[in-house]
C-alpha positions as CSV (number, residue, x, y, z in Angstrom):
1,M,0.1,0.0,0.0
2,G,1.4,3.3,-0.8
3,L,1.8,6.5,1.3
4,E,-1.0,8.4,-0.3
5,R,-3.5,5.5,0.1
6,S,-2.3,5.3,3.9
7,L,-2.8,9.0,4.3
8,V,-6.3,9.0,2.9
9,L,-7.4,6.2,5.1
10,L,-6.0,7.7,8.2
11,R,-7.6,11.2,7.2
12,A,-10.9,9.4,6.7
13,E,-10.9,7.7,10.1
14,S,-9.5,10.6,12.0
15,K,-12.7,12.7,10.9
16,S,-15.1,9.9,11.3
17,R,-15.9,9.7,7.7
18,P,-16.6,6.6,5.7
19,L,-13.6,4.9,4.3
20,P,-13.4,5.5,0.3
21,E,-13.9,2.2,-1.8
22,D,-10.7,2.9,-3.5
23,P,-8.4,5.3,-1.3
24,S,-5.8,5.5,-4.1
25,T,-8.1,7.7,-6.3
26,S,-9.1,10.1,-3.4
27,P,-6.7,13.1,-3.7
28,L,-5.8,15.1,-0.5
29,S,-5.4,18.8,-0.4
30,E,-2.2,20.2,1.0
31,P,-3.7,21.1,4.4
32,A,-5.3,17.5,4.6
33,R,-2.2,15.9,3.6
34,F,-0.1,17.8,6.3
35,E,-2.7,16.7,8.9
36,A,-2.7,13.2,8.0
37,M,1.2,13.2,8.0
38,E,1.1,14.6,11.5
39,G,-1.2,11.7,12.5
40,L,1.1,9.2,10.9
41,A,4.0,10.6,12.6
42,C,2.6,9.9,16.1
43,L,0.4,7.0,14.9
44,H,-2.3,8.2,17.1
45,W,-5.5,9.9,16.0
46,V,-9.2,10.5,16.8
47,N,-10.9,7.2,16.1
48,M,-8.0,5.2,15.4
49,S,-8.7,1.6,14.3
50,S,-6.5,-1.5,14.4
51,P,-7.1,-2.2,10.6
52,T,-5.7,1.3,9.6
53,L,-2.9,1.1,12.3
54,L,-1.7,-2.3,10.8
55,R,-1.9,-1.2,7.2
56,T,0.2,2.0,8.1
57,R,2.8,-0.1,10.0
58,T,2.9,-2.5,7.2
59,F,3.5,0.3,4.6
60,F,6.4,1.7,6.6
61,G,7.8,-1.8,7.3
62,D,7.7,-2.5,3.6
63,L,9.4,0.8,2.9
64,I,12.1,0.2,5.4
65,N,12.8,-3.4,3.9
66,D,12.8,-1.9,0.3
67,Y,15.3,0.7,1.4
68,R,17.3,-2.2,2.9
69,K,17.5,-4.1,-0.2
70,A,18.5,-1.1,-2.5
71,W,21.2,0.0,-0.1
72,R,24.7,0.1,-1.4
73,P,27.8,1.5,0.2
74,A,29.3,4.5,-1.6
75,P,32.9,3.9,-3.1
76,D,34.6,5.9,-0.4
77,D,32.3,5.0,2.6
78,H,33.8,3.4,5.5
79,I,30.5,1.4,6.2
80,K,30.6,-1.8,4.1
81,V,27.9,-3.7,6.0
82,N,24.1,-2.7,5.5
83,P,23.3,-0.6,8.6
84,T,19.4,-1.2,8.2
85,Y,18.0,-4.3,9.7
86,R,15.2,-6.2,7.9
87,L,11.9,-5.9,9.7
88,S,9.6,-8.8,10.3
89,I,6.1,-7.6,9.5
90,P,3.3,-9.7,11.1
91,S,0.5,-10.6,8.6
92,M,-2.6,-8.5,9.0
93,Y,-4.9,-11.5,8.4
C-alpha cells in the first residue's frame, strides 16, 4: 500500500468519515495531507482503528525493507555492512 493510500485512510478515520472504496483515487488537499502526516508521525489519531494502524505499520515496514534491499555503500564509504536491519512484518490476516 502506498503512502497516499495510507494518508487517505488515516484522514477518513480521523474525521469519522466513511472509508473510500478506492483510497488511491481520493486526492488530498495540501492541508489535509499535512494533517494526515502529523497523525502518521505519532500513530495516534481520533477514532484510530486497528486495521488502519496495521496497514500503516505494514506500509512503513515494507518501505524500510525496500530501502534495505536497495542500499549500497558508496565507493569511499567506511561502512561496508548494511546498517538497516530487515523488519519482520506480522500478517494482517
